[in-house]
PDB file of N, CA, C and O in Angstrom:
ATOM      1  N   THR A   1       1.672  -0.828   7.478  1.00  0.00           N
ATOM      2  CA  THR A   1       0.546  -0.163   8.088  1.00  0.00           C
ATOM      3  C   THR A   1      -0.697  -0.379   7.232  1.00  0.00           C
ATOM      4  O   THR A   1      -0.605  -0.477   6.008  1.00  0.00           O
ATOM      5  N   GLN A   2      -1.823  -0.451   7.860  1.00  0.00           N
ATOM      6  CA  GLN A   2      -3.086  -0.613   7.139  1.00  0.00           C
ATOM      7  C   GLN A   2      -4.042   0.503   7.502  1.00  0.00           C
ATOM      8  O   GLN A   2      -3.963   1.108   8.571  1.00  0.00           O
ATOM      9  N   PHE A   3      -4.941   0.751   6.578  1.00  0.00           N
ATOM     10  CA  PHE A   3      -5.994   1.731   6.806  1.00  0.00           C
ATOM     11  C   PHE A   3      -7.247   1.200   6.145  1.00  0.00           C
ATOM     12  O   PHE A   3      -7.197   0.752   5.000  1.00  0.00           O
ATOM     13  N   ARG A   4      -8.359   1.241   6.836  1.00  0.00           N
ATOM     14  CA  ARG A   4      -9.639   0.801   6.270  1.00  0.00           C
ATOM     15  C   ARG A   4     -10.649   1.922   6.397  1.00  0.00           C
ATOM     16  O   ARG A   4     -10.704   2.642   7.394  1.00  0.00           O
ATOM     17  N   TYR A   5     -11.440   2.039   5.355  1.00  0.00           N
ATOM     18  CA  TYR A   5     -12.524   3.005   5.366  1.00  0.00           C
ATOM     19  C   TYR A   5     -13.604   2.471   4.453  1.00  0.00           C
ATOM     20  O   TYR A   5     -13.325   2.146   3.299  1.00  0.00           O
ATOM     21  N   ARG A   6     -14.807   2.374   4.928  1.00  0.00           N
ATOM     22  CA  ARG A   6     -15.914   1.854   4.126  1.00  0.00           C
ATOM     23  C   ARG A   6     -16.617   3.022   3.455  1.00  0.00           C
ATOM     24  O   ARG A   6     -17.161   3.903   4.121  1.00  0.00           O
ATOM     25  N   LEU A   7     -16.598   3.017   2.134  1.00  0.00           N
ATOM     26  CA  LEU A   7     -17.277   4.053   1.364  1.00  0.00           C
ATOM     27  C   LEU A   7     -18.722   3.630   1.170  1.00  0.00           C
ATOM     28  O   LEU A   7     -18.988   2.549   0.645  1.00  0.00           O
ATOM     29  N   GLN A   8     -19.648   4.463   1.585  1.00  0.00           N
ATOM     30  CA  GLN A   8     -21.064   4.128   1.595  1.00  0.00           C
ATOM     31  C   GLN A   8     -21.811   4.627   0.362  1.00  0.00           C
ATOM     32  O   GLN A   8     -22.929   4.185   0.096  1.00  0.00           O
ATOM     33  N   VAL A   9     -21.206   5.544  -0.394  1.00  0.00           N
ATOM     34  CA  VAL A   9     -21.885   6.184  -1.516  1.00  0.00           C
ATOM     35  C   VAL A   9     -21.063   5.972  -2.782  1.00  0.00           C
ATOM     36  O   VAL A   9     -19.849   6.173  -2.787  1.00  0.00           O
ATOM     37  N   ALA A  10     -21.740   5.561  -3.856  1.00  0.00           N
ATOM     38  CA  ALA A  10     -21.053   5.381  -5.134  1.00  0.00           C
ATOM     39  C   ALA A  10     -20.486   6.715  -5.603  1.00  0.00           C
ATOM     40  O   ALA A  10     -21.082   7.769  -5.386  1.00  0.00           O
ATOM     41  N   GLY A  11     -19.333   6.651  -6.246  1.00  0.00           N
ATOM     42  CA  GLY A  11     -18.707   7.868  -6.758  1.00  0.00           C
ATOM     43  C   GLY A  11     -17.225   7.646  -6.973  1.00  0.00           C
ATOM     44  O   GLY A  11     -16.728   6.528  -6.832  1.00  0.00           O
ATOM     45  N   THR A  12     -16.523   8.706  -7.314  1.00  0.00           N
ATOM     46  CA  THR A  12     -15.081   8.671  -7.522  1.00  0.00           C
ATOM     47  C   THR A  12     -14.424   9.463  -6.404  1.00  0.00           C
ATOM     48  O   THR A  12     -14.784  10.611  -6.143  1.00  0.00           O
ATOM     49  N   TYR A  13     -13.458   8.837  -5.748  1.00  0.00           N
ATOM     50  CA  TYR A  13     -12.792   9.445  -4.606  1.00  0.00           C
ATOM     51  C   TYR A  13     -11.292   9.509  -4.862  1.00  0.00           C
ATOM     52  O   TYR A  13     -10.699   8.551  -5.356  1.00  0.00           O
ATOM     53  N   GLN A  14     -10.684  10.635  -4.526  1.00  0.00           N
ATOM     54  CA  GLN A  14      -9.237  10.812  -4.619  1.00  0.00           C
ATOM     55  C   GLN A  14      -8.642  10.521  -3.238  1.00  0.00           C
ATOM     56  O   GLN A  14      -9.261  10.814  -2.215  1.00  0.00           O
ATOM     57  N   TYR A  15      -7.448   9.949  -3.220  1.00  0.00           N
ATOM     58  CA  TYR A  15      -6.794   9.742  -1.928  1.00  0.00           C
ATOM     59  C   TYR A  15      -5.309   9.982  -2.069  1.00  0.00           C
ATOM     60  O   TYR A  15      -4.765   9.964  -3.173  1.00  0.00           O
ATOM     61  N   GLN A  16      -4.657  10.209  -0.943  1.00  0.00           N
ATOM     62  CA  GLN A  16      -3.211  10.370  -0.922  1.00  0.00           C
ATOM     63  C   GLN A  16      -2.680   9.879   0.410  1.00  0.00           C
ATOM     64  O   GLN A  16      -3.358   9.961   1.434  1.00  0.00           O
ATOM     65  N   CYS A  17      -1.483   9.378   0.382  1.00  0.00           N
ATOM     66  CA  CYS A  17      -0.777   9.018   1.606  1.00  0.00           C
ATOM     67  C   CYS A  17       0.055  10.242   1.991  1.00  0.00           C
ATOM     68  O   CYS A  17       1.024  10.571   1.305  1.00  0.00           O
ATOM     69  N   ASN A  18      -0.309  10.908   3.065  1.00  0.00           N
ATOM     70  CA  ASN A  18       0.407  12.128   3.447  1.00  0.00           C
ATOM     71  C   ASN A  18       1.877  11.859   3.751  1.00  0.00           C
ATOM     72  O   ASN A  18       2.726  12.711   3.489  1.00  0.00           O
ATOM     73  N   PHE A  19       2.185  10.701   4.293  1.00  0.00           N
ATOM     74  CA  PHE A  19       3.574  10.372   4.620  1.00  0.00           C
ATOM     75  C   PHE A  19       4.413  10.172   3.360  1.00  0.00           C
ATOM     76  O   PHE A  19       5.581  10.563   3.333  1.00  0.00           O
ATOM     77  N   HIS A  20       3.833   9.565   2.305  1.00  0.00           N
ATOM     78  CA  HIS A  20       4.559   9.265   1.069  1.00  0.00           C
ATOM     79  C   HIS A  20       4.119  10.127  -0.109  1.00  0.00           C
ATOM     80  O   HIS A  20       4.392   9.781  -1.258  1.00  0.00           O
ATOM     81  N   PHE A  21       3.452  11.230   0.153  1.00  0.00           N
ATOM     82  CA  PHE A  21       2.935  12.083  -0.915  1.00  0.00           C
ATOM     83  C   PHE A  21       4.052  12.558  -1.849  1.00  0.00           C
ATOM     84  O   PHE A  21       3.854  12.613  -3.063  1.00  0.00           O
ATOM     85  N   ALA A  22       5.215  12.900  -1.303  1.00  0.00           N
ATOM     86  CA  ALA A  22       6.338  13.383  -2.121  1.00  0.00           C
ATOM     87  C   ALA A  22       6.825  12.322  -3.105  1.00  0.00           C
ATOM     88  O   ALA A  22       7.403  12.662  -4.137  1.00  0.00           O
ATOM     89  N   GLN A  23       6.601  11.039  -2.802  1.00  0.00           N
ATOM     90  CA  GLN A  23       6.981   9.950  -3.703  1.00  0.00           C
ATOM     91  C   GLN A  23       5.854   9.613  -4.677  1.00  0.00           C
ATOM     92  O   GLN A  23       5.979   8.675  -5.464  1.00  0.00           O
ATOM     93  N   GLY A  24       4.771  10.357  -4.632  1.00  0.00           N
ATOM     94  CA  GLY A  24       3.685  10.153  -5.590  1.00  0.00           C
ATOM     95  C   GLY A  24       2.638   9.143  -5.168  1.00  0.00           C
ATOM     96  O   GLY A  24       1.904   8.634  -6.015  1.00  0.00           O
ATOM     97  N   MET A  25       2.549   8.840  -3.886  1.00  0.00           N
ATOM     98  CA  MET A  25       1.557   7.855  -3.453  1.00  0.00           C
ATOM     99  C   MET A  25       0.182   8.515  -3.360  1.00  0.00           C
ATOM    100  O   MET A  25      -0.242   8.980  -2.302  1.00  0.00           O
ATOM    101  N   VAL A  26      -0.493   8.536  -4.506  1.00  0.00           N
ATOM    102  CA  VAL A  26      -1.843   9.077  -4.626  1.00  0.00           C
ATOM    103  C   VAL A  26      -2.636   8.123  -5.504  1.00  0.00           C
ATOM    104  O   VAL A  26      -2.054   7.277  -6.182  1.00  0.00           O
ATOM    105  N   GLY A  27      -3.937   8.249  -5.497  1.00  0.00           N
ATOM    106  CA  GLY A  27      -4.735   7.365  -6.339  1.00  0.00           C
ATOM    107  C   GLY A  27      -6.184   7.782  -6.387  1.00  0.00           C
ATOM    108  O   GLY A  27      -6.597   8.779  -5.795  1.00  0.00           O
ATOM    109  N   THR A  28      -6.941   6.982  -7.115  1.00  0.00           N
ATOM    110  CA  THR A  28      -8.367   7.202  -7.282  1.00  0.00           C
ATOM    111  C   THR A  28      -9.094   5.905  -6.969  1.00  0.00           C
ATOM    112  O   THR A  28      -8.656   4.827  -7.372  1.00  0.00           O
ATOM    113  N   ILE A  29     -10.193   6.010  -6.258  1.00  0.00           N
ATOM    114  CA  ILE A  29     -11.040   4.856  -5.961  1.00  0.00           C
ATOM    115  C   ILE A  29     -12.381   5.094  -6.639  1.00  0.00           C
ATOM    116  O   ILE A  29     -13.021   6.124  -6.422  1.00  0.00           O
ATOM    117  N   ASN A  30     -12.803   4.142  -7.459  1.00  0.00           N
ATOM    118  CA  ASN A  30     -14.107   4.212  -8.113  1.00  0.00           C
ATOM    119  C   ASN A  30     -15.048   3.245  -7.408  1.00  0.00           C
ATOM    120  O   ASN A  30     -14.808   2.038  -7.389  1.00  0.00           O
ATOM    121  N   VAL A  31     -16.111   3.775  -6.835  1.00  0.00           N
ATOM    122  CA  VAL A  31     -17.069   2.978  -6.076  1.00  0.00           C
ATOM    123  C   VAL A  31     -18.361   2.888  -6.872  1.00  0.00           C
ATOM    124  O   VAL A  31     -18.909   3.903  -7.302  1.00  0.00           O
ATOM    125  N   THR A  32     -18.846   1.659  -7.066  1.00  0.00           N
ATOM    126  CA  THR A  32     -20.120   1.445  -7.750  1.00  0.00           C
ATOM    127  C   THR A  32     -21.104   0.809  -6.778  1.00  0.00           C
ATOM    128  O   THR A  32     -20.708   0.248  -5.756  1.00  0.00           O
ATOM    129  N   ALA A  33     -22.371   0.898  -7.101  1.00  0.00           N
ATOM    130  CA  ALA A  33     -23.398   0.304  -6.252  1.00  0.00           C
ATOM    131  C   ALA A  33     -23.239  -1.212  -6.247  1.00  0.00           C
ATOM    132  O   ALA A  33     -22.861  -1.804  -7.258  1.00  0.00           O
ATOM    133  N   ALA A  34     -23.522  -1.827  -5.128  1.00  0.00           N
ATOM    134  CA  ALA A  34     -23.429  -3.282  -5.010  1.00  0.00           C
ATOM    135  C   ALA A  34     -24.498  -3.941  -5.869  1.00  0.00           C
ATOM    136  O   ALA A  34     -25.620  -3.447  -5.980  1.00  0.00           O
ATOM    137  N   SER A  35     -24.129  -5.059  -6.471  1.00  0.00           N
ATOM    138  CA  SER A  35     -25.076  -5.840  -7.256  1.00  0.00           C
ATOM    139  C   SER A  35     -25.557  -6.996  -6.396  1.00  0.00           C
ATOM    140  O   SER A  35     -24.755  -7.805  -5.929  1.00  0.00           O
ATOM    141  N   LEU A  36     -26.847  -7.074  -6.188  1.00  0.00           N
ATOM    142  CA  LEU A  36     -27.388  -8.142  -5.351  1.00  0.00           C
ATOM    143  C   LEU A  36     -27.653  -9.410  -6.139  1.00  0.00           C
ATOM    144  O   LEU A  36     -27.788 -10.484  -5.552  1.00  0.00           O
ATOM    145  N   GLY A  37     -27.730  -9.306  -7.456  1.00  0.00           N
ATOM    146  CA  GLY A  37     -27.969 -10.481  -8.280  1.00  0.00           C
ATOM    147  C   GLY A  37     -29.368 -11.033  -8.086  1.00  0.00           C
ATOM    148  O   GLY A  37     -30.189 -10.436  -7.390  1.00  0.00           O
ATOM    149  N   LYS A  38     -29.635 -12.175  -8.704  1.00  0.00           N
ATOM    150  CA  LYS A  38     -30.943 -12.816  -8.585  1.00  0.00           C
ATOM    151  C   LYS A  38     -30.921 -13.814  -7.439  1.00  0.00           C
ATOM    152  O   LYS A  38     -29.953 -14.552  -7.253  1.00  0.00           O
ATOM    153  N   ALA A  39     -31.994 -13.822  -6.683  1.00  0.00           N
ATOM    154  CA  ALA A  39     -32.119 -14.792  -5.596  1.00  0.00           C
ATOM    155  C   ALA A  39     -32.388 -16.168  -6.186  1.00  0.00           C
ATOM    156  O   ALA A  39     -33.185 -16.309  -7.113  1.00  0.00           O
ATOM    157  N   GLN A  40     -31.729 -17.166  -5.653  1.00  0.00           N
ATOM    158  CA  GLN A  40     -31.930 -18.539  -6.098  1.00  0.00           C
ATOM    159  C   GLN A  40     -33.034 -19.168  -5.256  1.00  0.00           C
ATOM    160  O   GLN A  40     -33.043 -19.002  -4.037  1.00  0.00           O
ATOM    161  N   PRO A  41     -33.965 -19.886  -5.882  1.00  0.00           N
ATOM    162  CA  PRO A  41     -35.018 -20.540  -5.102  1.00  0.00           C
ATOM    163  C   PRO A  41     -34.418 -21.624  -4.205  1.00  0.00           C
ATOM    164  O   PRO A  41     -33.470 -22.308  -4.590  1.00  0.00           O
ATOM    165  N   ALA A  42     -34.979 -21.768  -3.014  1.00  0.00           N
ATOM    166  CA  ALA A  42     -34.512 -22.789  -2.078  1.00  0.00           C
ATOM    167  C   ALA A  42     -34.881 -24.167  -2.598  1.00  0.00           C
ATOM    168  O   ALA A  42     -35.979 -24.371  -3.116  1.00  0.00           O
ATOM    169  N   THR A  43     -33.965 -25.108  -2.460  1.00  0.00           N
ATOM    170  CA  THR A  43     -34.242 -26.497  -2.854  1.00  0.00           C
ATOM    171  C   THR A  43     -34.157 -27.360  -1.603  1.00  0.00           C
ATOM    172  O   THR A  43     -33.164 -27.320  -0.876  1.00  0.00           O
ATOM    173  N   ASN A  44     -35.187 -28.127  -1.362  1.00  0.00           N
ATOM    174  CA  ASN A  44     -35.213 -28.981  -0.163  1.00  0.00           C
ATOM    175  C   ASN A  44     -35.178 -30.418  -0.572  1.00  0.00           C
ATOM    176  O   ASN A  44     -35.192 -31.304   0.283  1.00  0.00           O
TER     177      ASN A  44
END
């Protein structure tokens, strides 16, 4: 099974799988701001 969720705000998020919680399926997601880097000049 898959699950997708797009986190829009930087921060630390806790998660758990309710179906497998008794087996310890929990975790932490650390979200940082996206780095856009430096724009490269166009070469023609």
